[in-house]
C-alpha positions as CSV (number, residue, x, y, z in Angstrom):
1,M,20.6,29.1,40.2
2,S,22.4,32.2,40.0
3,E,19.9,34.0,41.7
4,T,20.5,31.9,45.0
5,G,21.0,33.7,48.1
6,S,20.2,37.0,46.5
7,T,18.3,40.1,48.2
8,V,14.9,39.8,47.8
9,R,13.3,43.1,46.2
10,T,10.2,44.6,47.3
11,V,8.1,46.9,45.2
12,P,5.9,48.4,47.6
13,S,2.1,47.8,46.7
14,G,0.7,50.0,44.1
15,A,3.9,51.3,43.2
16,R,4.2,50.5,39.7
17,G,0.9,50.3,39.3
18,S,0.5,54.1,40.4
19,G,-2.2,56.2,38.3
20,R,-3.4,53.1,36.5
21,F,-6.5,51.7,37.1
22,T,-7.5,48.4,38.4
23,V,-9.5,45.0,37.0
24,Q,-13.0,46.0,39.3
25,T,-12.4,49.9,38.3
26,W,-12.2,49.0,34.3
27,F,-14.8,46.6,34.8
28,Q,-16.9,49.2,37.0
29,L,-16.2,51.3,34.5
30,V,-16.9,48.7,31.5
31,L,-20.3,48.5,33.6
32,A,-20.9,52.0,33.5
33,V,-20.5,53.0,29.7
34,M,-22.5,49.9,29.0
35,A,-25.3,50.9,31.7
36,I,-25.0,54.4,29.9
37,V,-25.3,53.4,26.6
38,V,-28.8,50.9,28.0
39,L,-30.1,54.0,29.2
40,I,-29.7,56.6,25.8
41,G,-30.8,53.7,23.7
42,A,-34.2,53.2,25.7
43,A,-34.6,56.4,26.2
44,A,-34.4,57.0,22.5
45,G,-36.5,54.1,21.4
46,A,-38.8,55.3,24.3
47,Q,-39.2,58.4,22.7
48,V,-39.6,57.1,19.1
49,I,-42.1,54.2,19.7
50,A,-43.9,56.6,21.7
51,A,-44.5,58.9,18.0
52,T,-45.0,56.3,16.6
53,N,-47.7,54.6,18.6
54,N,-49.0,58.4,18.5
55,A,-49.4,58.3,14.6
56,T,-51.2,54.3,14.0
57,D,-53.7,55.5,17.2
58,R,-54.4,58.8,15.5
59,L,-55.0,57.1,12.1
60,I,-56.8,54.3,13.0
61,E,-58.9,55.8,16.7
62,H,-59.5,58.9,15.1
63,T,-58.8,60.0,11.2
64,Q,-60.3,57.3,9.5
65,P,-63.0,55.8,12.2
66,A,-63.8,59.8,11.4
67,S,-64.0,59.3,7.6
68,R,-66.0,56.4,7.7
69,E,-69.3,57.9,10.1
70,A,-68.7,60.8,7.1
71,A,-69.5,58.7,4.9
72,Q,-72.5,57.4,6.9
73,L,-73.2,61.0,8.0
74,Q,-73.5,62.1,3.9
75,N,-75.9,58.1,3.6
76,A,-78.1,59.9,6.5
77,L,-78.5,62.8,4.8
78,I,-78.9,61.2,1.4
79,N,-81.5,59.4,2.4
80,Q,-83.3,62.4,4.2
81,E,-83.9,63.8,0.6
82,T,-84.4,60.3,-0.6
83,G,-87.5,60.3,2.1
84,V,-88.4,64.2,1.3
85,R,-88.5,63.5,-2.8
86,G,-90.6,60.4,-2.5
87,Y,-93.2,62.3,-0.1
88,A,-93.5,65.1,-2.3
89,L,-93.9,62.5,-5.5
90,T,-96.4,60.3,-3.7
91,G,-97.9,62.5,-1.0
92,E,-97.8,58.5,1.0
93,R,-96.2,59.6,4.6
94,K,-94.2,56.4,4.4
95,F,-91.9,57.4,2.5
96,L,-90.8,60.2,5.7
97,E,-89.4,56.5,7.5
98,P,-86.1,57.0,5.8
99,D,-86.0,60.8,6.5
100,T,-87.0,59.5,9.8
101,L,-84.1,57.6,10.3
102,G,-81.8,59.6,8.7
103,R,-82.2,62.4,10.7
104,E,-80.9,59.8,14.0
105,Q,-78.3,58.8,11.7
106,Q,-77.4,62.5,11.3
107,A,-76.5,63.6,15.0
108,R,-75.3,60.2,16.0
109,A,-72.6,60.8,13.1
110,A,-72.1,63.7,13.7
111,E,-71.8,63.7,17.3
112,R,-68.8,60.7,17.0
113,I,-67.2,62.4,13.8
114,A,-67.0,65.8,16.8
115,A,-65.8,63.5,19.6
116,L,-63.3,61.9,17.1
117,I,-61.7,65.2,15.7
118,A,-61.8,66.9,18.2
119,D,-58.5,68.4,18.0
120,D,-58.4,69.1,14.7
121,P,-60.3,72.5,13.6
122,D,-60.3,72.4,10.1
123,L,-61.8,69.1,10.0
124,L,-64.7,70.2,12.6
125,T,-65.3,73.4,10.0
126,D,-65.6,70.4,7.6
127,L,-68.5,69.3,10.1
128,D,-69.8,72.6,10.7
129,S,-70.4,73.1,7.0
130,V,-72.0,70.5,6.3
131,Q,-74.0,70.3,9.5
132,R,-75.2,74.2,8.3
133,A,-76.0,73.1,4.7
134,A,-78.3,70.3,6.0
135,A,-80.0,72.8,8.5
136,K,-80.6,75.2,5.9
137,W,-81.9,72.5,3.8
138,R,-84.1,71.3,6.2
139,A,-85.9,75.0,7.6
140,D,-86.1,76.7,4.3
141,Y,-87.1,73.5,2.1
142,A,-87.7,69.8,3.3
143,R,-90.1,71.0,6.7
144,T,-92.1,68.5,6.3
145,E,-93.8,68.3,9.5
146,T,-95.2,71.2,8.1
147,A,-95.3,71.3,4.4
148,S,-97.8,69.6,2.2
149,P,-96.3,67.5,-1.2
150,A,-97.5,70.1,-3.2
151,A,-95.7,72.5,-2.1
152,L,-92.6,70.7,-1.6
153,A,-93.3,69.0,-4.7
154,A,-93.3,73.3,-5.9
155,G,-90.2,73.4,-4.2
156,S,-88.1,71.0,-5.4
157,I,-86.4,72.9,-7.5
158,Q,-85.4,75.4,-4.8
159,G,-84.6,71.9,-2.5
160,K,-82.2,71.1,-5.0
161,A,-79.9,73.9,-5.2
162,L,-80.3,73.5,-1.4
163,F,-79.3,70.0,-1.3
164,D,-76.5,70.6,-4.4
165,E,-74.8,73.1,-1.3
166,I,-74.9,70.2,0.8
167,R,-73.5,67.4,-1.6
168,K,-70.4,70.9,-2.1
169,A,-70.3,70.4,1.9
170,F,-69.8,66.6,1.4
171,D,-67.3,67.0,-1.1
172,D,-65.1,69.5,0.8
173,Q,-65.8,67.1,3.9
174,S,-64.3,64.3,2.3
175,A,-61.5,66.1,0.9
176,G,-60.8,67.1,4.1
177,F,-60.5,63.6,5.1
178,A,-58.5,62.0,2.7
179,A,-56.2,64.6,3.2
180,A,-55.9,64.1,6.6
181,I,-55.2,60.8,6.2
182,A,-53.0,61.0,3.9
183,E,-51.0,63.4,5.8
184,D,-51.5,61.1,9.1
185,R,-49.9,58.3,7.1
186,R,-47.1,60.4,5.7
187,T,-46.3,61.0,9.2
188,L,-46.3,56.9,10.6
189,D,-44.5,56.3,7.3
190,Q,-41.6,59.1,8.7
191,A,-42.3,58.1,12.2
192,R,-41.5,54.5,11.4
193,V,-38.7,55.7,9.0
194,V,-37.1,57.3,12.2
195,R,-38.1,54.2,14.5
196,N,-36.4,52.0,12.5
197,T,-33.3,54.3,12.0
198,V,-33.1,55.1,15.2
199,L,-33.3,51.4,16.5
200,T,-31.1,50.3,13.9
201,L,-28.5,53.1,15.0
202,M,-29.3,51.5,19.0
203,V,-28.1,48.5,17.6
204,A,-24.9,49.2,15.6
205,V,-23.6,51.9,18.5
206,F,-24.0,49.3,21.3
207,L,-22.3,46.4,19.5
208,L,-19.8,48.8,18.3
209,T,-19.4,50.3,22.2
210,G,-19.3,46.8,23.3
211,L,-17.0,45.9,20.7
212,V,-14.7,48.7,22.1
213,L,-14.8,47.6,25.7
214,T,-14.2,43.9,24.8
215,L,-11.1,44.9,23.4
216,L,-9.9,47.9,25.9
217,V,-11.1,44.8,28.7
218,R,-8.6,42.6,26.4
219,R,-5.8,44.7,26.2
220,F,-6.2,46.1,29.4
221,V,-7.0,43.1,31.6
222,A,-7.3,40.1,30.1
223,R,-3.6,40.2,28.2
224,P,-2.0,41.2,32.1
225,L,-3.8,38.8,33.6
226,S,-3.2,36.0,30.6
227,A,0.7,37.7,30.7
228,L,0.8,36.6,34.6
229,T,-0.1,34.1,34.4
230,T,1.5,32.2,31.4
231,A,4.7,33.7,33.9
232,S,3.4,32.4,36.9
233,L,3.2,28.8,35.1
234,R,6.7,28.7,33.5
235,V,7.9,29.0,36.7
236,A,5.5,26.5,38.7
237,D,6.9,24.4,36.0
238,G,10.5,24.6,37.3
239,D,11.9,27.5,35.4
240,F,12.3,29.7,38.1
241,D,14.9,31.8,36.8
242,H,12.4,33.8,34.7
243,R,11.4,36.8,35.8
244,I,8.0,37.3,36.5
245,D,7.6,41.1,34.8
246,V,4.2,42.4,33.8
247,T,2.0,46.3,33.4
248,G,-1.1,46.4,32.5
249,P,-3.9,47.5,35.8
250,A,-2.7,48.2,39.4
251,D,-3.9,45.6,40.5
252,I,-2.2,43.1,38.7
253,T,1.6,44.7,38.7
254,T,1.2,45.0,42.5
255,V,0.5,40.7,42.8
256,A,3.4,40.5,39.8
257,A,6.0,42.6,42.3
258,A,3.9,39.9,44.7
259,T,4.2,37.0,42.7
260,E,8.5,38.1,41.7
261,S,9.5,38.7,45.4
262,M,8.0,35.2,46.1
263,R,9.8,33.4,43.1
264,R,13.1,35.4,44.5
265,R,12.5,34.1,47.8
266,V,11.5,30.6,47.0
267,V,14.8,30.7,45.0
268,S,16.8,31.4,48.2
269,E,15.2,29.2,50.3
270,L,15.5,26.1,47.9
271,E,18.6,25.8,48.6
272,I,17.8,24.9,52.2
273,S,14.8,23.0,51.8
274,R,16.5,20.5,49.5
275,A,19.3,20.5,52.5
276,Q,16.5,20.2,54.8
277,E,14.8,16.8,52.4
278,A,16.7,14.0,54.4
279,V,15.4,15.9,58.0
280,L,11.9,15.8,56.2
281,A,11.6,12.1,55.6
282,G,12.6,11.2,59.1
283,Q,10.3,13.5,60.4
284,K,7.6,12.8,58.0
285,A,7.7,8.6,59.3
286,E,8.1,9.9,63.2
287,L,4.7,12.2,62.6
288,D,2.8,9.5,61.1
289,I,3.5,7.5,64.6
290,Q,2.6,10.6,66.5
291,T,-0.9,10.9,64.2
292,E,-1.6,7.3,64.9
293,D,-1.1,7.8,68.8
294,L,-2.8,11.3,68.5
295,R,-5.9,9.0,66.2
296,R,-5.5,6.4,69.5
297,S,-5.2,9.1,72.3
298,N,-9.0,10.5,71.0
299,T,-11.2,8.7,73.0
300,E,-8.8,9.1,76.0
301,L,-9.1,13.2,75.7
302,E,-12.8,12.6,75.3
303,Q,-13.0,11.5,78.5
304,F,-10.7,13.7,80.4
305,A,-12.9,16.6,79.5
306,Y,-15.6,15.2,80.7
307,V,-13.7,14.8,83.9
308,A,-12.0,18.3,83.2
309,S,-15.2,20.2,83.3
310,H,-16.2,17.9,86.4
311,D,-13.2,18.8,88.2
312,L,-13.6,22.6,86.5
313,Q,-16.6,23.1,89.1
314,E,-15.1,22.9,92.0
315,P,-12.9,25.7,92.1
316,L,-15.7,27.3,90.7
317,R,-17.8,26.5,94.0
318,K,-15.4,27.4,96.1
319,V,-14.8,30.8,94.5
320,A,-19.2,31.3,94.6
321,S,-18.6,30.1,98.4
322,F,-16.3,32.3,99.3
323,C,-17.1,35.2,97.9
324,Q,-20.8,34.6,99.8
325,L,-18.3,34.1,103.0
326,L,-16.6,37.3,102.3
327,E,-20.2,39.2,101.7
328,K,-21.3,37.4,105.1
329,R,-18.4,38.4,107.5
330,Y,-17.9,41.3,106.2
331,G,-20.2,42.8,104.5
332,D,-20.3,45.9,106.6
333,Q,-17.2,46.6,106.0
334,L,-17.6,47.3,102.3
335,D,-19.4,49.8,100.2
336,A,-22.3,49.1,97.6
337,R,-19.6,49.0,95.4
338,G,-17.5,46.1,96.7
339,K,-20.9,44.0,97.7
340,Q,-21.8,44.7,93.6
341,Y,-18.1,43.5,92.8
342,I,-19.1,40.4,94.9
343,D,-22.6,39.7,93.2
344,Y,-20.5,39.6,89.8
345,A,-18.0,36.8,91.3
346,V,-20.8,35.2,92.6
347,D,-23.1,35.2,89.7
348,G,-20.4,34.4,86.8
349,A,-19.3,31.3,89.0
350,K,-23.0,30.2,88.8
351,R,-22.8,31.1,84.9
352,M,-19.8,28.6,84.5
353,Q,-21.0,26.2,86.1
354,I,-24.6,26.4,84.3
355,L,-22.2,26.6,81.0
356,I,-20.5,23.6,81.5
357,N,-23.1,21.9,83.1
358,D,-24.5,22.5,79.5
359,L,-21.3,21.9,77.8
360,L,-21.4,18.8,79.1
361,T,-24.8,17.7,78.5
362,F,-24.2,18.8,74.5
363,S,-21.7,17.0,74.6
364,R,-22.8,13.8,75.4
365,V,-25.8,13.3,72.8
366,G,-25.1,10.8,70.8
367,R,-21.6,9.8,72.8
368,L,-21.9,7.9,76.8
369,T,-25.4,6.7,75.3
370,D,-26.7,3.8,73.4
371,S,-30.0,2.8,74.8
372,A,-32.5,3.1,71.7
373,A,-34.8,0.7,72.2
374,R,-39.2,1.1,71.4
375,I,-40.5,3.8,73.8
376,G,-43.5,5.2,73.3
377,L,-43.0,9.2,73.1
378,G,-46.2,9.9,75.2
379,A,-43.9,8.5,78.1
380,T,-41.3,10.4,77.5
381,L,-43.4,13.4,77.1
382,D,-45.1,12.6,80.9
383,A,-41.2,12.9,82.0
384,A,-40.6,16.7,80.7
385,L,-43.6,17.6,81.8
386,S,-42.8,16.3,85.8
387,N,-39.4,17.9,85.3
388,I,-40.8,21.1,84.5
389,S,-43.7,21.0,86.3
390,P,-43.0,23.9,88.7
391,V,-42.0,26.3,85.9
392,I,-45.2,25.5,84.1
393,E,-47.2,26.0,87.6
394,D,-45.3,29.4,88.6
395,T,-46.5,31.0,84.6
396,G,-49.8,28.8,84.2
397,A,-48.7,27.5,81.3
398,R,-51.7,25.7,79.7
399,L,-50.7,22.4,77.5
400,E,-52.9,20.9,74.3
401,L,-51.8,17.6,73.4
402,P,-52.9,14.8,71.5
403,A,-54.7,11.7,73.6
404,R,-52.0,9.5,72.6
405,L,-48.3,9.9,70.7
406,P,-46.6,7.0,69.0
407,E,-44.5,4.8,69.0
408,V,-40.2,5.6,67.9
409,V,-36.9,4.0,68.1
410,G,-34.8,6.0,70.4
411,D,-32.9,6.7,73.8
412,P,-36.0,7.9,76.2
413,T,-33.5,10.0,78.3
414,L,-32.7,11.9,75.0
415,L,-36.3,12.3,74.0
416,T,-36.6,13.1,77.1
417,M,-34.6,16.1,77.3
418,L,-35.6,16.9,73.9
419,W,-39.3,17.3,74.9
420,Q,-38.5,19.1,78.0
421,N,-36.0,21.9,76.1
422,L,-38.7,22.5,73.5
423,I,-41.6,23.1,76.4
424,A,-39.4,25.3,78.5
425,N,-38.2,27.1,75.6
426,A,-41.9,27.9,75.1
427,V,-42.6,29.5,78.1
428,K,-39.2,31.1,79.0
429,F,-40.5,33.1,75.6
430,R,-43.6,33.4,76.4
431,A,-45.7,36.7,75.6
432,P,-45.2,39.5,78.4
433,D,-49.9,39.9,78.3
434,R,-51.4,36.4,77.9
435,A,-50.1,33.2,79.2
436,P,-48.4,30.3,77.7
437,L,-50.6,27.8,75.5
438,I,-48.2,25.1,74.1
439,R,-49.9,22.9,71.5
440,I,-48.5,19.6,70.1
441,D,-49.2,17.8,67.2
442,A,-48.1,14.7,65.5
443,E,-48.6,12.9,62.3
444,L,-47.1,10.1,60.0
445,E,-46.1,11.5,57.0
446,A,-46.9,9.0,54.3
447,D,-43.9,10.3,51.1
448,T,-41.5,9.6,53.7
449,G,-42.3,6.9,56.7
450,M,-41.9,9.2,59.0
451,W,-43.3,10.4,62.2
452,G,-44.2,14.4,61.9
453,F,-44.2,16.1,65.0
454,A,-45.6,19.5,65.7
455,V,-44.7,22.5,69.0
456,T,-46.8,25.7,68.6
457,D,-46.4,28.3,71.4
458,N,-48.0,32.2,71.8
459,G,-45.1,33.7,72.3
460,I,-43.3,36.3,71.2
461,G,-42.1,34.5,68.4
462,I,-38.3,34.4,66.1
463,E,-38.1,36.4,63.1
464,P,-37.5,34.2,60.1
465,E,-34.4,35.6,59.2
466,F,-33.4,34.3,62.7
467,A,-34.6,30.8,61.4
468,E,-31.3,28.6,61.3
469,K,-29.2,30.7,63.8
470,V,-31.3,29.7,66.8
471,F,-29.6,26.1,66.3
472,V,-26.6,27.4,66.9
473,I,-24.3,26.9,69.9
474,F,-24.2,30.1,72.3
475,Q,-25.8,31.7,69.5
476,R,-28.8,34.4,71.2
477,L,-30.9,36.0,70.2
478,H,-31.8,38.5,73.6
479,N,-29.5,39.5,76.2
480,R,-29.0,37.5,79.1
481,E,-31.0,40.3,81.3
482,E,-34.2,39.5,79.4
483,Y,-34.1,36.3,79.4
484,S,-31.2,34.0,81.0
485,G,-29.6,30.6,79.6
486,T,-26.7,29.6,77.9
487,G,-27.6,29.3,74.7
488,I,-27.2,25.5,73.9
489,G,-31.1,24.1,74.5
490,L,-32.0,23.8,71.1
491,A,-28.9,22.7,69.7
492,V,-29.2,20.0,71.7
493,C,-32.3,19.6,70.7
494,R,-30.9,19.1,67.1
495,K,-27.9,17.8,67.8
496,I,-30.9,14.9,69.5
497,V,-33.2,14.6,66.8
498,E,-30.1,14.6,64.3
499,Y,-28.9,11.5,66.2
500,H,-31.8,9.5,65.9
501,G,-31.9,10.3,62.0
502,G,-34.7,13.0,62.1
503,K,-34.5,16.9,61.3
504,I,-35.7,19.7,63.1
505,W,-36.5,23.5,61.9
506,V,-38.4,26.3,63.3
507,D,-42.3,27.0,60.7
508,T,-41.4,30.1,59.5
509,D,-44.6,29.7,57.4
510,Y,-46.7,30.2,61.2
511,T,-48.0,33.6,61.0
512,D,-50.7,33.1,63.8
513,G,-48.5,35.0,66.2
514,G,-45.9,32.5,68.5
515,T,-43.6,29.9,67.4
516,R,-43.9,26.7,65.7
517,F,-40.7,24.5,66.3
518,R,-41.3,21.2,63.2
519,F,-39.1,17.6,63.9
520,T,-39.2,14.5,62.3
521,L,-38.1,11.0,64.0
522,P,-38.2,7.9,61.8
523,A,-41.5,5.5,62.3
524,P,-40.6,2.0,64.1
525,A,-40.8,-1.4,61.2
526,P,-44.6,-3.2,62.4
527,V,-43.9,-5.3,64.8
528,I,-43.7,-8.9,64.2
529,D,-47.0,-10.0,65.8
530,G,-48.8,-8.6,63.5
531,G,-49.8,-5.8,65.4
532,A,-49.8,-2.3,64.1
533,V,-47.5,0.6,64.6
534,P,-49.2,2.4,67.1
535,T,-51.1,5.8,65.5
536,A,-50.9,9.6,67.6
537,D,-54.3,9.8,68.5
538,A,-56.2,12.9,66.6
539,D,-58.2,13.7,69.9
540,V,-56.5,16.6,71.6
541,R,-56.7,16.8,75.6
542,D,-55.7,19.6,77.5
543,V,-53.3,19.4,80.2
544,S,-53.1,22.3,82.5
545,V,-50.6,22.5,85.6
């Protein structure tokens, strides 16, 4: 223990890591670089893939279909020439049927070709040449509507020469389409080569970037952390003379400096702690005795808290009474500010009394009562409605209740308090533009064997994000000027339901306006005399107090 009693050297935070990145900065840098690489690769990949798709679309959806339509066009013109020649040789008009069909096919094919190659002026020129040659052949020779078969036969040499012009236009058009298809295929092949090259480079760059960043993180983060861990474990194993001196990111060096300072302090305190071991052993035995005494006194402490809470109300009543007497006797001598202060004191004392009573109620749930029995919930609901009937009358509230509620095993006082708190809560948080409407439903859940209950109102509702907060003691969603209360009522409800083995929650799926509280209570076992567990009647009785 060569360093026992030595002065502890404190390294200022960040002094040894000045000018270095922290671990968080390193990881942010790595993520930023990776994100940039991904974005650049995505942009480049999207561009080359788009170019490839464009070349493919042009070849498959434009050039090749247009080439096929050109063949249809040529066949249509050949059919026309065949029909005209047959008519000229035989004089029978039935041989003109190929001519008629060929004209229709020619019109359709020409229209389709023009639409497919609208952006290619060379191919459009070839199409125009074919159409002009066909029109000239039709105008100068194949006037089947007006020319007789003899006239057509006499001009067959001229007709052949004119149709040869069409065939020449055919050859030019076919050569043009062949060249266009070849060019599109070359463009597609080039686009695929570029695409494959870019994607390969993207993968290579991504892998290389990942490798470089991994090496950087390992060099500047993982290795210093490993060194710090090794040094700390060495000290933890008992080598207190080992100096912890680690370089690396600023926060790691700061942690290393703090750990080194702690090691020095441990060394300086070790001898003192060993000298106090014997004293601590004796104290441990004494603490064990005190712990046992503490467990034994917990029950007495609960009773003491109850009595103390009642005793607290006496001085509060005195504060309120004497403040009121002070206002009554000296009210004419007090200004508005003084009367306001007295009102504050009286109001604070009354609110403290309410808070103490609510706390006593909350602490008594499931602790001071143990009168579980098989009871009908209808009786506890009627008792709760009787207790808060003045509030219901004042607000004009209307309740829709099941004609009959089931039986459960529980404490009637607590279950009455549960109904009372839920219904009073629905009346308190009513909507300003309509009278409260409260509906209670009950059904047996076959899969769980629990009774499920729902208390639905048409009040101001509860946002889903506060569905759990409302059950926390003292948690309020509104200020005291808007709605009175201490924020304990729903916490008491949860404690009562959980004491009886059920659950209570806000139904966040209910969106028809207002709030729906759901809770469950265990269904009792069937009675031994052969009767069945009472069921909740499906009919609803409307109660307006």
